[in-house]
C-alpha positions as CSV (number, residue, x, y, z in Angstrom):
1,E,12.3,7.8,5.4
2,A,10.7,5.3,7.5
3,A,8.4,4.3,4.5
4,I,11.2,3.9,2.3
5,R,13.1,1.6,4.9
6,E,9.9,-0.5,5.8
7,L,9.4,-0.8,1.7
8,H,13.1,-2.3,1.7
9,E,12.3,-4.5,4.8
10,E,9.3,-5.9,3.4
11,L,9.4,-6.3,-0.1
12,G,13.4,-6.1,-0.3
13,V,12.6,-3.3,-3.2
14,R,14.8,0.1,-2.8
15,V,13.6,3.4,-4.1
16,D,15.0,6.8,-3.4
17,D,11.7,9.2,-3.4
18,L,8.1,8.2,-2.1
19,E,5.2,10.7,-3.1
20,L,2.4,11.0,-0.4
21,I,-0.6,10.8,-2.1
22,D,-3.7,10.0,0.4
23,R,-3.8,10.1,4.0
24,C,-7.0,9.0,5.9
25,L,-8.4,7.6,8.6
26,I,-10.2,3.4,8.0
27,E,-12.7,2.4,10.0
28,G,-13.7,-1.6,10.4
29,D,-10.1,-2.5,10.1
30,G,-9.4,-4.0,13.6
31,C,-6.1,-5.6,14.5
32,S,-5.2,-7.6,17.7
33,R,-5.0,-4.9,19.8
34,G,-8.3,-4.0,19.5
35,A,-8.6,-0.8,17.9
36,D,-11.1,-0.1,15.2
37,V,-9.9,2.8,13.3
38,H,-6.4,3.5,12.0
39,M,-4.7,6.3,10.3
40,W,-3.5,5.0,6.9
41,N,-0.9,6.5,4.3
42,A,-0.7,6.0,0.7
43,Y,2.5,6.5,-1.4
44,L,3.7,6.3,-5.0
45,A,6.8,5.1,-6.1
46,R,8.7,4.2,-9.4
47,Y,9.1,0.5,-9.6
48,D,11.8,-0.5,-11.6
49,G,11.7,-4.0,-12.3
50,Q,13.6,-5.1,-9.0
51,T,12.7,-8.9,-7.9
52,I,10.3,-8.5,-4.8
53,D,12.0,-10.7,-2.1
54,L,8.8,-10.9,0.6
55,N,9.6,-11.0,4.4
56,E,8.0,-13.2,7.1
57,E,5.1,-10.4,7.4
58,G,4.0,-10.8,3.7
59,D,2.8,-14.4,1.9
60,S,2.0,-13.3,-1.1
61,Y,1.6,-10.4,-3.6
62,S,0.5,-9.8,-7.2
63,W,0.1,-6.8,-9.9
64,S,-3.2,-6.1,-10.7
65,S,-5.1,-2.9,-12.7
66,L,-7.1,-0.5,-11.2
67,D,-9.9,-1.8,-13.0
68,T,-9.4,-5.3,-11.6
69,I,-8.7,-4.5,-7.6
70,P,-8.6,-8.5,-6.4
71,D,-11.4,-8.9,-3.6
72,N,-8.8,-10.1,-1.3
73,V,-6.8,-7.2,-0.7
74,T,-6.7,-5.5,2.8
75,L,-9.2,-3.1,4.0
76,P,-7.1,0.1,3.7
77,V,-5.9,-1.1,0.3
78,K,-9.2,-1.4,-1.1
79,V,-10.7,1.8,0.9
80,L,-7.8,3.5,-0.7
81,L,-7.3,2.1,-4.2
82,E,-11.3,3.2,-4.6
83,K,-11.1,6.6,-4.0
84,E,-11.1,8.9,-7.2
85,E,-8.1,11.4,-5.9
86,V,-6.0,8.5,-5.5
87,R,-7.0,6.7,-8.4
88,K,-6.0,10.1,-10.5
89,R,-3.1,10.4,-8.7
90,I,-1.6,7.0,-9.5
91,L,-2.5,7.3,-13.1
92,S,-0.7,10.6,-13.8
């Protein structure tokens, strides 16, 4: 429920259900509080074309294929999308 709520708060998108497709520790993901390792969860949802309305936490978004992951994505997004099992779940 928290992830669904965050999706709506940060992107203005409503979904009924999210599927957890991966959970992993990612090193090298430093933050302002000094931690360098974080646990990340990756969820899959169906997108029905709703308008994206970023809140103050985001400054831009883009769509891309799994074959052309942009260089400017965050480390967690890059690590998760490079995992073969995550890619298979997204494409299934």
